[in-house]
C-alpha positions in Angstrom: 28.1 6.9 -17.9 28.5 2.8 -16.8 28.5 3.7 -13.3 25.0 5.4 -14.3 24.0 1.9 -16.3 24.3 -0.4 -13.5 22.2 2.0 -11.0 19.3 2.4 -13.4 19.3 -1.5 -13.4 19.9 -2.3 -10.1 18.5 0.4 -8.2 14.6 -0.9 -8.2 16.1 -4.3 -7.0 17.5 -2.2 -3.9 14.3 -0.8 -3.2 12.6 -4.0 -3.6 14.8 -5.2 -0.7 14.7 -2.6 0.9 10.7 -3.1 1.4 10.9 -6.7 2.1 13.0 -6.1 4.6 11.9 -2.7 6.3 8.8 -2.6 5.1 7.0 -3.4 8.4 3.8 -0.6 8.0 2.6 1.4 4.9 4.2 4.3 6.1 7.9 2.7 5.4 6.5 1.0 2.3 5.5 4.1 1.2 8.3 6.1 2.0 11.1 3.3 0.8 9.0 3.3 -2.6 9.2 7.2 -2.4 13.4 7.4 -1.9 13.8 4.6 -4.3 11.7 6.0 -7.4 13.6 9.5 -6.9 16.8 7.7 -6.9 15.9 5.5 -9.9 14.7 8.9 -11.8 18.3 10.5 -10.9 20.4 8.2 -12.6 18.1 7.9 -15.3 17.9 11.6 -16.0 21.9 11.2 -15.0 22.7 8.9 -17.0 19.9 10.5 -20.5 22.2 13.8 -19.6 25.7 12.4 -19.8 24.6 10.7 -23.1 23.4 13.8 -24.8 26.8 15.4 -23.3 28.7 13.0 -25.4 26.5 13.7 -28.5 23.7 10.7 -28.2 26.5 8.0 -29.0 25.0 3.9 -29.0 27.0 2.8 -26.1 27.7 -0.4 -24.7 29.0 -1.7 -21.6 30.2 -5.6 -20.4 29.8 -5.3 -16.7 30.4 -9.0 -15.5 30.6 -12.6 -17.3 28.4 -15.0 -15.4 29.3 -18.3 -17.2 31.8 -18.8 -20.2 33.2 -21.6 -22.0 34.1 -22.8 -24.9 32.0 -20.9 -27.1 29.0 -20.3 -25.2 29.4 -16.9 -23.4 26.3 -15.2 -20.8 27.7 -11.5 -20.4 25.4 -8.9 -18.7 25.9 -6.5 -21.2 24.1 -3.3 -21.3 23.4 -1.4 -24.5 21.8 2.2 -24.9 20.6 4.0 -28.1 17.5 6.3 -28.8 15.5 3.4 -28.5 16.5 2.2 -25.2 16.4 5.8 -24.3 13.0 6.6 -25.1 11.6 3.8 -23.1 13.7 4.3 -20.2 13.0 7.8 -19.7 8.8 6.6 -20.2 9.6 4.1 -17.9 10.9 6.5 -14.8 8.0 8.9 -15.5 5.1 6.2 -15.6 6.6 4.5 -12.2 6.7 7.5 -10.6 3.8 8.3 -11.4 2.1 5.2 -10.4 4.3 4.7 -6.6 2.6 8.3 -5.7 -0.9 7.3 -6.9 -0.9 4.3 -5.6 0.6 5.5 -1.7 -2.8 6.8 -1.5 -5.1 4.8 -3.5 -4.0 1.5 -2.0 -4.1 2.8 1.6 -5.3 0.1 4.0 -5.2 -2.5 1.4 -4.2 -5.7 3.0 -1.9 -6.4 -0.1 -0.1 -3.0 0.2 3.5 -4.2 0.7 2.4 -7.1 -1.5 1.7 -4.9 -4.3 4.9 -2.8 -4.4 6.8 -5.5 -4.0 5.6 -6.8 -7.4 5.8 -3.8 -9.6 9.6 -2.8 -8.1 10.3 -6.3 -9.5 8.6 -5.4 -12.6 10.5 -2.2 -12.9 13.4 -4.3 -12.2 12.9 -6.8 -15.1 12.0 -3.9 -17.8 14.9 -2.4 -16.7 16.8 -5.5 -17.4 14.9 -5.8 -20.9 15.2 -2.0 -22.1 18.9 -2.2 -20.8 19.9 -5.5 -22.8 23.1 -5.9 -25.1 21.9 -9.1 -26.1 19.1 -11.6 -26.8 19.9 -13.7 -23.8 20.1 -11.0 -21.0 16.5 -9.6 -22.7 14.8 -13.2 -21.8 15.9 -12.8 -18.6 14.0 -9.5 -18.0 11.2 -10.7 -20.4 10.8 -13.8 -17.7 10.8 -11.2 -14.7 8.2 -9.1 -16.2 6.1 -12.0 -16.9 6.1 -13.6 -13.3 5.7 -10.4 -12.1 2.1 -9.8 -14.2 0.9 -12.8 -12.9 1.3 -12.2 -9.6 -0.5 -8.7 -10.5 -3.5 -9.8 -12.5 -4.1 -12.4 -9.4 -3.0 -9.5 -7.0 -6.9 -9.9 -5.7 -6.5 -13.8 -4.5 -9.7 -13.9 -2.8 -11.7 -13.5 -6.1 -12.0 -16.6 -8.2 -12.0 -14.9 -11.6 -8.6 -12.5 -11.4 -6.8 -15.7 -10.4 -8.1 -17.7 -13.5 -7.1 -14.6 -15.7 -4.0 -14.9 -14.3 -3.1 -18.3 -15.3 -4.6 -17.5 -18.7 -2.6 -15.0 -19.4 0.8 -16.4 -18.1 0.1 -19.6 -20.1 -0.1 -17.1 -23.4 3.4 -15.8 -22.3 4.7 -19.3 -21.7 3.7 -20.3 -24.9 5.3 -17.4 -27.0 7.8 -17.2 -25.1 8.5 -20.6 -26.7 9.6 -18.0 -29.8 11.7 -16.1 -27.8 13.9 -19.4 -26.4 14.3 -20.4 -30.0 15.1 -17.5 -31.3 18.1 -16.5 -28.9 19.2 -20.1 -29.7 19.0 -19.6 -33.4 20.8 -16.7 -33.2 23.9 -18.0 -30.9 24.0 -20.7 -33.7 24.1 -18.5 -36.8 25.7 -15.2 -35.9 28.5 -17.2 -34.2 29.2 -14.6 -31.0 28.3 -11.4 -33.4 24.8 -12.0 -31.7 25.2 -8.3 -29.9 22.7 -6.0 -30.6 24.7 -3.5 -31.5 26.3 -5.6 -34.0 23.3 -6.8 -35.7 23.3 -3.6 -38.0 26.7 -4.6 -39.4 26.1 -8.5 -39.8 22.8 -7.5 -42.0 23.8 -4.4 -43.5 26.3 -6.3 -45.8 23.8 -7.0 -48.4 25.2 -10.8 -48.7 23.6 -14.1 -48.0 22.3 -13.8 -44.6 23.4 -15.8 -42.2 21.6 -19.1 -41.6 20.8 -18.7 -45.0 17.1 -17.3 -46.1 14.8 -20.1 -44.9 16.9 -19.8 -41.1 16.5 -16.2 -41.2 13.0 -16.6 -42.1 12.5 -19.2 -39.1 14.2 -16.9 -36.4 12.3 -13.4 -37.6 9.1 -16.1 -36.9 10.1 -16.6 -33.5 10.5 -13.0 -32.5 7.5 -12.6 -34.3 5.4 -14.7 -32.5 7.2 -13.9 -29.3 6.7 -10.5 -29.8 2.7 -10.4 -30.6 2.1 -12.9 -27.5 3.3 -9.7 -25.3 1.6 -6.7 -27.0 -1.1 -9.0 -27.1 -1.3 -9.0 -31.0 -3.8 -11.0 -33.1 -4.1 -13.8 -32.4 -3.5 -13.3 -28.8 -5.4 -10.4 -28.6 -7.9 -11.9 -26.0 -5.6 -11.9 -22.5 -5.3 -8.4 -22.1 -9.0 -7.2 -21.5 -8.9 -10.0 -18.8 -5.5 -8.9 -17.3 -7.7 -5.7 -16.1 -8.5 -7.8 -13.3 -5.8 -6.4 -11.5 -5.8 -3.2 -9.5 -6.1 0.1 -11.5 -2.9 1.4 -11.2 -1.2 -1.9 -12.0 -3.4 -1.8 -15.4 -1.7 1.3 -16.0 1.6 0.6 -15.7 1.2 -2.8 -17.4 -1.1 -3.5 -20.0 -1.8 0.4 -20.7 1.5 2.0 -20.9 4.9 -0.7 -20.6 4.2 -4.1 -20.8 1.9 -4.0 -23.7 4.5 -2.4 -25.8 7.2 -4.8 -25.2 6.8 -6.3 -28.5 7.2 -3.5 -30.1 10.6 -2.8 -28.5 11.4 -6.3 -29.0 11.4 -5.9 -32.9 13.0 -2.6 -32.7 16.0 -4.2 -30.9 16.0 -7.2 -34.1 14.9 -5.0 -37.0 17.9 -6.3 -38.7 17.0 -9.4 -38.7 13.1 -9.6 -39.7 14.0 -6.7 -41.5 16.0 -7.9 -43.8 13.8 -9.5 -46.0 10.1 -8.5 -47.2 8.3 -12.2 -46.3 8.5 -10.9 -42.3 7.7 -7.4 -42.9 4.7 -8.5 -44.7 4.0 -11.2 -41.6 4.5 -8.2 -39.2 2.2 -5.7 -41.5 -0.7 -7.9 -41.6 -0.5 -9.1 -38.0 -0.7 -5.0 -37.2 -4.0 -4.7 -39.7 -6.0 -7.4 -38.7 -5.1 -7.0 -34.8 -6.4 -3.1 -35.7 -9.5 -4.2 -37.3 -10.6 -7.0 -34.3 -9.2 -4.9 -31.7 -11.5 -1.4 -33.5 -14.3 -3.5 -33.8 -14.5 -6.1 -30.2 -14.0 -2.3 -28.3 -17.0 -1.4 -29.2 -19.0 -4.0 -27.3 -17.3 -3.8 -24.4 -19.3 -3.0 -21.4 -16.5 -2.2 -19.3 -14.2 1.2 -19.5 -11.1 -0.7 -19.1 -11.8 -3.2 -21.6 -12.2 -0.2 -23.9 -9.0 1.5 -23.0 -7.8 -2.1 -23.4 -8.8 -2.7 -26.9 -8.3 1.2 -27.6 -4.2 0.2 -26.5 -4.5 -2.9 -28.7 -5.5 -1.4 -31.2 -2.9 0.9 -31.5 0.4 -1.1 -31.1 -1.1 -2.9 -34.6 -0.6 0.4 -35.8 2.8 0.6 -34.5 3.4 -2.8 -35.5 2.7 -1.8 -39.3 4.4 1.5 -39.1 7.7 -0.6 -37.9 6.8 -3.0 -41.4 6.5 0.0 -43.6 9.7 1.5 -42.2 9.0 4.2 -39.7 11.2 3.6 -36.7 11.2 7.6 -36.2 7.5 7.2 -35.8 7.0 4.7 -33.7 8.9 5.5 -31.2 6.7 8.9 -31.4 3.8 6.9 -31.0 5.1 5.0 -28.2 5.3 7.2 -26.2 2.5 9.2 -26.8 -0.4 6.1 -26.8 1.8 5.6 -22.8 1.0 8.7 -21.5 -2.8 8.6 -23.1 -3.4 5.0 -21.8 -2.1 5.3 -18.4 -3.9 8.8 -17.8 -7.3 6.8 -19.2 -7.2 4.2 -16.6 -5.8 6.2 -13.3 -8.9 8.8 -14.2 -11.3 5.8 -15.1 -12.4 5.1 -11.4 -13.3 8.8 -11.1 -15.2 8.8 -14.7 -17.4 6.0 -13.7 -18.4 7.8 -10.0 -18.3 10.7 -11.9 -20.9 9.4 -14.5 -23.2 7.7 -11.3 -23.5 10.6 -9.4 -24.6 12.4 -12.7 -26.8 9.7 -12.8 -28.4 10.1 -9.5 -28.6 13.7 -9.6 -31.0 13.4 -12.8 -33.3 10.4 -11.0 -33.7 8.9 -14.3 -31.4 6.6 -16.5 -28.7 7.7 -18.2 -27.6 6.7 -21.2 -23.8 6.8 -21.2 -22.8 5.4 -24.2 -25.4 4.1 -26.8 -25.6 0.4 -27.6 -26.0 0.3 -31.5 -22.8 -0.7 -33.4 -24.0 1.0 -36.4 -23.4 4.4 -34.3 -19.6 3.6 -34.1 -19.2 3.6 -38.4 -18.7 6.2 -40.3 -21.9 8.2 -41.5 -21.1 6.9 -45.4 -21.2 3.3 -44.5 -24.0 3.7 -41.6 -27.4 4.2 -44.4 -25.6 1.4 -46.5 -25.0 -1.0 -44.3 -27.1 -4.3 -44.2 -29.1 -5.7 -41.4 -27.3 -8.9 -41.1 -23.7 -7.5 -41.6 -24.5 -5.1 -38.6 -25.8 -8.1 -36.7 -22.8 -10.1 -37.8 -20.0 -7.7 -36.7 -21.9 -7.1 -33.4 -22.0 -10.3 -32.6 -18.2 -10.7 -33.7 -17.6 -7.6 -31.2 -19.4 -9.8 -28.5 -17.6 -13.0 -28.8 -14.4 -11.0 -29.4 -14.5 -12.9 -32.7 -13.6 -16.0 -30.8 -10.2 -15.6 -30.9 -9.4 -17.2 -27.4 -11.8 -20.4 -29.0 -9.3 -20.5 -32.0 -6.1 -20.3 -29.5 -7.3 -23.0 -27.1 -8.5 -25.5 -30.3 -5.0 -25.1 -32.3 -2.9 -24.6 -29.4 -4.3 -25.8 -25.2 -7.1 -28.4 -26.2 -4.7 -31.0 -28.6 -2.2 -30.7 -26.0 -4.5 -31.6 -23.0 -5.9 -34.0 -25.0 -2.9 -35.7 -25.9 -1.7 -35.7 -22.3 -4.9 -36.8 -21.0 -4.5 -39.8 -22.8 -0.6 -41.0 -21.6 -2.2 -40.2 -18.1 -4.7 -42.8 -18.8 -2.2 -45.6 -19.6 -1.7 -48.2 -16.8 1.6 -46.8 -15.3 2.3 -50.5 -15.6 2.5 -50.5 -19.1 4.0 -47.3 -19.2 7.0 -48.8 -16.7 7.3 -51.9 -19.1 7.9 -49.7 -22.1 10.6 -47.6 -20.6 12.4 -50.6 -19.3 12.2 -52.3 -22.9 13.6 -48.7 -24.7 16.4 -48.5 -22.1 16.6 -52.3 -22.7 16.9 -52.2 -26.6 18.7 -49.4 -26.0 21.8 -50.7 -23.6 21.5 -53.6 -26.3 22.2 -51.2 -29.0 25.3 -49.5 -27.3 26.7 -52.8 -26.4 27.2 -53.8 -29.9 28.1 -50.9 -31.2 25.1 -51.1 -33.7 23.4 -47.9 -32.0 25.6 -44.8 -31.2 24.9 -43.0 -28.1 23.9 -39.9 -29.3 20.8 -41.4 -31.3 19.8 -42.2 -27.4 18.9 -38.7 -27.1 16.0 -38.8 -29.3 14.1 -41.3 -26.9 14.8 -39.4 -23.6 13.6 -36.1 -25.3 10.3 -37.7 -26.9 9.9 -39.4 -22.8 10.6 -35.8 -21.3 8.1 -34.3 -23.6 5.5 -37.2 -22.7 6.4 -36.0 -18.8 5.8 -32.6 -19.5 2.1 -33.7 -21.9 1.4 -35.5 -18.5 2.2 -33.0 -16.1 0.2 -30.3 -18.2 -3.0 -32.4 -18.5 -2.9 -33.8 -14.8 -5.4 -31.3 -12.4 -6.5 -34.0 -9.7 -3.1 -34.3 -8.0 -0.4 -31.9 -7.3 2.6 -34.5 -6.5 2.0 -35.8 -9.6 2.5 -33.0 -11.2 5.4 -31.7 -9.4 7.2 -34.7 -9.8 6.3 -34.8 -14.0 7.8 -31.6 -14.1 10.7 -32.4 -11.9 11.3 -35.6 -13.7 10.9 -34.1 -17.3 13.7 -31.4 -16.4 16.1 -34.5 -15.1 15.4 -36.0 -18.2 16.0 -32.6 -20.2 19.6 -33.6 -18.7 19.8 -36.8 -19.9 19.0 -35.3 -23.9 21.7 -33.3 -23.4 24.6 -35.9 -21.9 23.7 -38.6 -24.4 23.3 -36.0 -27.4 27.5 -35.1 -27.3 30.7 -35.0 -25.2 32.0 -32.7 -23.0 28.4 -32.1 -21.5 28.8 -32.9 -17.6 29.6 -29.3 -16.8 26.4 -27.9 -18.6 24.1 -31.2 -17.1 25.7 -29.8 -13.4 25.0 -26.3 -13.6 21.7 -27.2 -14.6 20.4 -29.7 -12.4 22.2 -27.5 -9.1 19.1 -25.5 -9.7 16.4 -27.8 -10.7 17.2 -30.9 -7.7 16.7 -28.4 -4.7 13.9 -27.1 -6.1 12.5 -29.9 -7.0 13.2 -32.3 -3.0 11.9 -28.8 -1.7 9.2 -28.7 -3.2 7.9 -32.1 -2.3 8.4 -31.6 1.2 6.7 -28.3 1.3 3.8 -29.6 -0.4 3.4 -32.6 2.0 3.6 -30.0 4.6 0.9 -27.9 3.0 -1.4 -30.7 2.4 -1.0 -31.9 5.9 -4.5 -33.4 6.6 -6.2 -32.0 3.6 -8.0 -34.1 1.6 -6.7 -32.7 -2.0 -8.2 -35.4 -4.4 -11.7 -34.4 -2.3 -11.7 -31.0 -4.1 -9.0 -30.8 -6.6 -10.3 -27.7 -8.4 -10.7 -25.6 -5.1 -7.8 -22.7 -4.0 -6.4 -23.5 -1.2 -5.4 -19.8 -0.2 -2.5 -21.1 1.7 -0.6 -17.7 1.1 -2.9 -16.6 3.9 -3.1 -19.4 6.2 0.4 -20.3 5.5 2.4 -17.2 4.2 5.8 -18.7 4.9 5.6 -22.2 3.6 3.8 -20.4 0.4 7.0 -18.1 -0.4 9.4 -20.5 -0.3 6.9 -22.6 -2.6 6.8 -20.1 -5.0 10.7 -20.0 -5.3 10.4 -23.0 -5.7 8.0 -22.9 -8.4 10.5 -20.5 -10.0 13.7 -22.6 -9.4 11.5 -25.8 -11.0 10.9 -23.7 -14.3 14.1 -22.4 -14.4 14.0 -18.6 -14.0 16.3 -16.7 -13.4 17.0 -16.9 -10.1 19.0 -19.9 -10.5 21.6 -21.5 -12.1 19.1 -24.0 -13.4 18.2 -20.7 -16.2 21.5 -20.6 -17.5 22.0 -24.4 -17.3 18.4 -24.5 -19.3 20.5 -21.9 -22.4 23.3 -24.2 -22.5 21.5 -27.6 -22.5 19.6 -26.2 -25.9 22.8 -24.8 -27.0 24.9 -28.4 -26.4 21.5 -29.7 -28.8 21.3 -28.1 -31.1 24.7 -28.5 -32.3 24.1 -32.3 -32.8 20.5 -32.7 -33.0 18.8 -28.9 -34.2 15.7 -30.6 -34.5 15.2 -32.0 -30.8 15.3 -28.3 -30.1 12.3 -27.7 -30.2 10.5 -30.8 -28.5 12.7 -29.8 -25.6 11.7 -26.1 -25.2 7.9 -27.0 -25.7 8.9 -29.1 -22.5 9.9 -25.9 -20.6 7.0 -24.1 -21.4 4.6 -26.6 -20.3 6.2 -27.2 -17.1 5.9 -23.9 -16.2 2.3 -23.7 -16.9 1.9 -27.3 -14.9 4.1 -25.7 -12.1 2.0 -22.5 -12.1 -1.4 -24.1 -11.9 0.1 -26.1 -8.8 1.3 -23.0 -7.2 -2.1 -21.2 -8.1 -4.5 -23.7 -7.0 -2.7 -24.2 -3.4 -1.3 -20.8 -2.7 -4.6 -18.3 -3.9 -7.6 -18.3 -3.1 -10.2 -17.1 0.4 -9.8 -18.6 3.2 -13.1 -19.2 5.3 -13.6 -20.4 8.5 -16.2 -23.2 9.5 -16.8 -24.6 12.6 -16.4 -27.9 12.5 -18.5 -30.0 15.4 -15.6 -32.8 16.0 -12.7 -30.5 16.6 -14.5 -28.5 19.1 -14.1 -24.1 19.4 -11.1 -24.6 17.3 -12.2 -23.2 13.6 -11.3 -24.7 10.5 -11.1 -24.0 6.6 -12.9 -25.7 4.2 -14.2 -25.6 0.4 -16.2 -27.1 -2.1 -15.7 -27.6 -6.1 -18.3 -26.0 -8.2 -18.4 -27.0 -12.1 -18.1 -23.7 -13.0 -14.7 -22.4 -10.6 -14.3 -22.8 -6.9 -16.4 -22.4 -4.2 -16.9 -21.3 -0.6 -19.0 -22.7 2.1 -20.4 -20.4 4.0 -19.7 -19.2 7.7 -22.0 -21.5 10.2 
C-alpha cells in the first residue's frame, strides 16, 4: 500500500518528464499521456482496492524527511482516508477523460505539448494536496496547482484578455495563500509536532481548552477559511472564476468546473477538527456559503456566455458545500462533491457542441432564435414574479450584470491601498531613501554597540524595510529590472530579519538564500538578454512575447521566477518556512508582515514574467534594417496593442 501511495504521487511527474524530453510530435505526446494516465489509474485503483481489502483504515505513511533541525521537521508524509479516497478517485476519472478528449480537441494546436505539460503538472500538485499528511506538504501542492492555473488561463497567450485574467486569478490565489501560509505556521506553533492530519481529531477531541487558546484557535480557523474561500471562489472572491474560463475548454472542465474549485472544500474537510471546534468559526463558514449562493445564483442569470453560467453554477454549489460543512454534514459533502464534479465537467466539455448546435438551428430557421429570454424576473419563483416591484427587479438585474461589484470592492480594500502606498514609496527621491536607510543603520549600530538596544529589536526595522521593498515592487510597472531587484532585495532582508531576531538562524538563512540568490542573479542576466535592443520604457505596458521569440531564455526566466518567489522547486521553499518559524518564536506579530511581503513579491515577479514572455509577436518591416523582420509593439490605454504588418 505504501508503494502504491508513492506511485500515485509521482506517476504524473514521470509523465511530465517523458512528455518534456520525448514529446517531439503530437503523436508522441498523445501516446505518452495515454499510457501515463493508464499507469496512474492502475496505481489508484490498486491503492483503493488494497485499502478496501484492509477495511478502509485511515492510513499514514512517512516516506522521507526532507529537512530536520531541532523541533522543525519537513516530512513527505502521505495520508489516506475516505475524504482523500473520494477526491483521488474523482481526479483519476476526470483526468483520464480530459486527456482522451484533448488528444483530439487540441489537434494541430500550437500549444499542444505545452497544454499536456501543464495539466500533468497540475495533477501532480493536486495528488500532493489530496495525499498530504500535513499542512506543510499540502501547501507545496497548493502552490503547484496555483501556478498551473496561471499558465492554463493564459494558454492563448496571443490574446490580451486571457493574459490579464491569468494574473488576476493568480493575484487572488497569492493573497489567499497568505492565510494558508500563516495557518501552517500557527499549526506548528500551537500543536508542537502534533500537526499531522491523522492527529488533529485526538488533539481537538478531548473537550479541554484548545491549543493556543480560544483566540489563537479562531485566528488559525480564520486563516484556513480565507485560504479555502479564495481557492474555491467563495464570497467575496467569486469574481475571478468566470474570468478564468478564458483558457481552453478542457482546462476549464478539469480546473474550475471539477477539481481545483473544490480544493477549498477539501482543505476545510481536512482541518475540520480545528475550525469546527467552536461555534463562531462554523458560523463564519455558514455565512460565507450563504452569501456565495445568493451572489452566484443572481449573477449567473445575467451571464452572456455558457461557460460563465456554468462557472457561477459551480460556485453556488460549492457555497452549498460550505453550508453543509458548517452544519456537520461531512458525508453529504462528499456525495455532493462527486456529483457536482462529474456534472460540471460534462457540461463544460459539451458546451461548445451545444452552442454550435443552437447556431445551426438558428441558421436553419432563417430567423432570430431566442436561446434564453433576458428578462430577469423570468428566473424568479412564480410566487415572487407577480409581487416583485419593478424597481427591485431592476436593481437585482443591475447587481447581476455588475456581479455585485465584488471585484471593485476587493480592489478597493486590498489592491488599491497597497498600490498607492507602493507608488508613494517609489515617488520618494532615491537619495532621500538611502539617507533614511543609512540613518537607521547608524542608529541601530550605535544602540547595539552601547548596549542600549538588544540585537533582536533590529529585526523590526529590517522587517519594515522588507515590506517597503515589496510594496515598491508591487506598485512598479515601468522598470522590470527595478521590480526584480526589489523582490530579490526583499527576500534578502527576510534572511536578515531571521538572523537578527534570534540566535541559531544561520543554517535557516543559508538554506533560504541558496535558492533565492541564484534565481535573483541569473534572472537579472536573463532580463538583460531578453531586453537587449528593446527600449522597455517606451512601451512598458506592452507584452513582449518572448516565449515565442526566445523560448529557451523564457523558460529559464520562468524557473528563476519560481526560485525568486520560493516555489517548491528550490530549497528556498523550506527556507521560507524555516524563517517564518524562527521569527515567530521571538516576534510573532512580525510574521504577518513578512508573509505579506512574500505574497507581494510573488505577484510582482509574476507580472514581470507576464509582460516579457506572453503576448503575440508581430513582424513588421523596418526600412533601416533592410529585409530583416523585427517585432514591434505600441502601448494602449486599455491594454497592449500591436502594430499591423506593413
